[in-house]
N, C-alpha and C positions, 0 to 999 in steps of 0.2 A: 502495501498499499503506499501511496504516496507520501511524503513527507509533508505535513502540515493540512492534509484532508482533514485527519481526526480535530483540530483546533475550529478549523471551517464549520464542522460539521456541528461540533460543539456551541460554537459562539451562534450559528443561526437557529439550534434546536433552545439555545436560551433566551436568545433575542423573541422568538415567536412565543415563550412561554409567558415573557414580562408584557409584552402589550397586547396579547389574547385574553388577559387577566383583568378585569374593570375595576377589579380591588385593589389590584396592584397601582393601575391610574391614579383612583380615583382617590388613594392615601396619600398621593403628592403632589396632587392637582393644587388644592389652598396653599400648601407648604411653599409650591414654586410662585406661586402668585402672588402669594405675599413677599419672598424676597427677592423678586424682580431681576435683576441682573444677576443676581447670587444665585439663582432659580436653581442651578444645576450641580452647585455643593449639593443642594437639597437630593438628588438624584442620587449622586455618589453615595450619600450616608444610607439612603435607603437601600441603595445596592450591595453595599457592604454589608449591611444590616443583614440583607436577604441569605447573601451568603454566611456569616455566621450561624444565623438560626438552623440554614439545611445543615453546616457542619454538626453544630450541636446535637442534632435529633439524629445524625446518621452515627455520629458516635454514641449515642444510645442505643441505637439497635445493632450497633456493633460489639461494644461491651457489658451491657445490661440489659440486652434483649429477654430473657428470663425470670429477671427481678423487676423491671420497670414495665409499666402498660403504656408503653412507647404509644400503641392507637389512641389509647383514652387520652393521652397527653395531646395529642395532634388534634383527636376533637373538640375539646375544650378550647384548644389554642386558636379554632377555628371561630368559635364562638367570639373568644377573647378580641379577635383582630375585627368582627362585623361591630363588636361596641367602639371599640377605637376607632374604626370607621365613622360609625355617627358621632360620637365625642370630636373629631376632626370637622366632620361638617358642621357641627354647632359650635365648634372653636370658631370657626370663616365667620359666621353670623355675629359673633360675640364681637370680633376684632372689628368688622366693617360698624356696629355699635359703637364700640369705643372708641373708635377713629374718626366718628363724625365730626368731630370739633377740631380735628388734625387738619392743617394745612392740606390746601388739595395734592395729594401723590407725593408726600412729604416721604423721607428714606426710613425705612425702621430702624429702629437704634438696633446698635452692635448686639445689645445684650438678647433681644428679643430672636436677630437673625440664627446666635447660638442655641438658642431653646428650638427652634425652628430644624436645625440642624441634629440635635440633640434626639428630637421627638420622630425625624425622619429614620435615625439609624435603628430605635426602638421600633418602630412600625415594621421599618423592614426585618428586625429578626423575629417578629411576631408572623413575619409573611412565613420566613424560611421554617418556621415551628409547623404554622398550621399546614395539615395535609401531606400524605404520603405518596401524592401525586410526582413529587418533585424526583423518586427514584426512580421511577417510571421512564421519566426522562435520561437519565443515569442508566438503565438497562444497556443500551447499546455499548458501554465501556466493556460489558461480558464476551461483545462480538470482536475485539478487536484484537489479532493476532499476539500483540507483544504488551507488557504491562506499560511501557514506554508510549505506545498508541492510546492506550486507555486514560494515561495521565495527562496529554497533548487533548483529548476530548473534555477533559474534568477542566481544565486550565481554558479551555475554548467557551466552555458553557459558564465558567467564573466570569471571564471578560466580556461576554456576550449580555450578561444580565446589569452589569455595571454600565456598561455603553448602552444600552435600551433605556435604561431609567433616566440616568444621564441625560441623554439627547433629548427626551421626552421633557425632562424638566425646564432642559435650557429653554426648548420652544415657548414654552410657557412662561419662562423667564421675559423672554425677547418680547414676547406680545405684552405683558403689563409694564416691561419696560416703555414701550413705544409708545401705551398710552398716557405713562409719564411726560414725555417728550412733547406730544402732542399735546399735553397740555389739557387731555379729555377726562375729568374725572368722571363723569357716567359711565364713560367704556370702561374704566379701571372698576369703578364699581358692578358694573355688571358682568363683568369674569370672575369677580369675588363671590358673586353672589353665584353664579353659573359651578364655580369649585364648588362651594358651600353646597349646594343641591345634589353636585354629582356624587359628593363622599356620603350624604347622608341617605339617599335613597339607595346607593350600591350597600351601603352597612346594612340597612333594613334589609334589605334583600338576600345580603347574605346571611343575617342573625336567623330569616325565614328559612334559608335552604338548610342550615347546621341543626335543625329540633327535627 
């Protein structure tokens, strides 16, 4: 097998996984919009958190499968993700209400941005813990002829996860920053409301599916 093919395959698989999950996008949308040009940092934090969550549940499977009810933990984490999405949506509306007296499109305080990045990292970890479907995406590792090819696939999967969410968050940040550049606070408010509604609706739907 040609060198690099496993990396490309893993990258494409993870990108499709990220962008096909509305819960992934909904979790990042309000945070990226609020962060404006720093939205890409939100995407990176979520992507890294997602990888950490997957690694953690993978280690649980590997070393403590007989002792720890990993499936139960995963199921509850899906419900927790739903509640977090609802919380993110409500947070977006709270920020809109709180910022009503702020100067139009004023930059977010540095401390607030740090909190958003920390939140994105934590939500990413929860998403990584939720569901065992991630391991279905990693099953192609077993089909490769050598361990090195399997490692390449996993590296590609990790890379694609971060790339996909970083690109999505970056685009949202650009749109948000554009509204600031054109001095259009109404447009900025509309996309913030849209992001909050997106997270809220997906959270409620995800919670419904988890029961």
